[in-house]
N, C-alpha and C positions, 0 to 999 in steps of 0.2 A: 605323205600320201598324195595321190593325185590321179588324174585321168588324162589320157592323151588320145586324140582322134586325128586320123590323117588319111591321106590318099597315097597310093603306091602305083608307080608306072611299071611297064613290062621290062624295062632295062634296069630295075633295081632302085631308081630314084624315088624318094618319098618326101612329103612335106606333112608336118603335123603341128597342131596347136593343142595346148593343154591348160589345165588348171591344177596347181599344186598348193598344198598347205604344209608347213613344217614348223616345229618348235625346236629351240636349241637352248643350251645352257653351257656357260663356261665360267671359269674363275678368272677374275681380273686382279692382278697384283702389280703394283708399280711404286717406285720410290720417286716421289716428286722432288725435284731440286729446281728452285727458281729464286730470283731476287725479289725480296719483299720488303715492305716498309713496316716498321714497328713504331707506334706512337707511344710516348710516355708522358705522363703529367708530372711536371716538376713544380713544387710549390716553394716560393721564396717568402721568408718571414724575417723582417728586420725588427729587433727588439732593443730596448734601452732600459736597463734596470727593471726588468720584468714587465715592461709595457710594450705592446705591439705598436711599432711606429709605422710599418708598411707591410702589406701582404699582397702578393699577386701569384697567379698560376700561369705557367707557360707549357705549351705542348712542344715536345722535342721529338722530331722524327729521325729515325736511323734506318739505314738500309743494310741488309745482310742476306746471306743465303739461307733459305728456308728448306729444310728437309722434312718430308712427311711421308710415311708409309700409308698407302691406300690399298684396301682389299675389298672386293665386292663380288657378288655372284650375279653375272649378267644373264638375263632371261630375254629371249627374243621370240617373236612369232613372225612368220613370213608367209605372205600370199604371193604366188608367182604365176604369170601367164606367159609360158614359153611358146615361141614359134621356131620350129626346127626344120632344117633341111638335111636329109640323110641319103645314104646310098649303101646298099648291101648286095652281096652275091651269095647264092646258095651253093652248097657242096653236099648234095644228097639231103639229108635231114638237117644238116647244120648250115648256119648262115653267119657271115662275118661282114662287118662294114664299119662305117663311121657316120657321125652326125655333128652338126654345129648349129648354133642358134642364138637368138637374142631373147631376153625375157624382161618384162616389166615386173618389178618387185615392189611390194609394200612391206617394209620392215618396221616392226614396232618393238622398241625396247621397253619391256614391261618393268624392268628394274635393272640397276647396275650403274657402271661408270665407264667413261671413255676418256681419251686424251684430247686436249684442245690447246691450240696455240694462244697464248696470252702475253701480256707485258711481263718480261722477265723470263720467258721460256715456256715449254710445254708443261702442262699440269693436268691432273685428273679432275674431271668435273662430273657432277651427277647427271646421268642420262636417263632418268626414270621417266617413263611414259612419253617418249618422243617417237614420232612417226616420220619415216623418210621414204619417198618414192624414188626408185632408181632404175637404171637400165643395166642389165647384166648380160654377160656372154657365157656360152657353154661350148666346150669341145668334149666329144665322147667317142668311145669305140663300142660297137654293137656286136654281141656274140649271142646267137640264138639257136634254139633247137625246136624243130617242128614235131609236136606230139601227134597231131593229125593234120589234115589239110587246112583246117580252120584254126586250130589252137597251137600256140607256140609259147615257149619260155625264153625270156631274154635277160641277159645280164649286161649292164652298160657301165663300165668304169667311166667316171665323169670328173672333169675339172671345170670349175666355174668361178667367175670373178665379177664383182661389181665394177662397172665401167665409169659411170658418173651419176650424180644425183639429178633427178628431174625436179624434185621439190623437197624442201625440208621445213618443218614447222618452226616458226619463230627464230630462224637462223640458228637453230640448235646444232650442237655437234652431231656428227653422224659417222658411221663406219661403213666402209666398202667391204663387203664380205668376200672371202676367198674360200671356196669349198672344194674338197676332194671327197669323192664318195663312190658308191656303187648303187645304181638304180636297178631294181629287180622288177620285171614286168611280165605279166601274163597277158598275152595278146590274142585277140579273136579277129579273124579276117572275115568280113561280111561277104565278100565275093572273091574267092581265090583268083589270083592272076595266073593265067596260062599263056 
């Protein structure tokens, strides 16, 4: 859900700023394979005719490949502030064009897991209740239909991707989202451009 407010010039160029909120859920499945250390306690007892002569305990570490299946349900909430530049051309009641923009995003992982690099290789880590602020980019095509002079319906196939993090809490692992979708928009023009 969101709202987008903008200005449009006579030659079809427009600039808009908005506020969006979204929630998402997806299943996370991964087979972790990494080198890990396993410690074992070994106790040595020396006896002579049922008498304990000496006793000591030693910790022995061995390295080996660890395989562990991880399954989680990742739940995200996202606040976005997009700034977009677009252009479109009218063909009677129909309009077609394109738009591109940048967006500041606040992504909060409410529950789930993600991959992180660690000693021995990549492995799954708990990512519950982490917040990341990032900058994302968007490319889209605009297809519209003018119902009246002020009202219009728009469908906007969109591809978006996180570009880089602006901040992350406690150096926690984060994900850069990649989104494919369709934005549906009901638009109202305050002052029609002629």
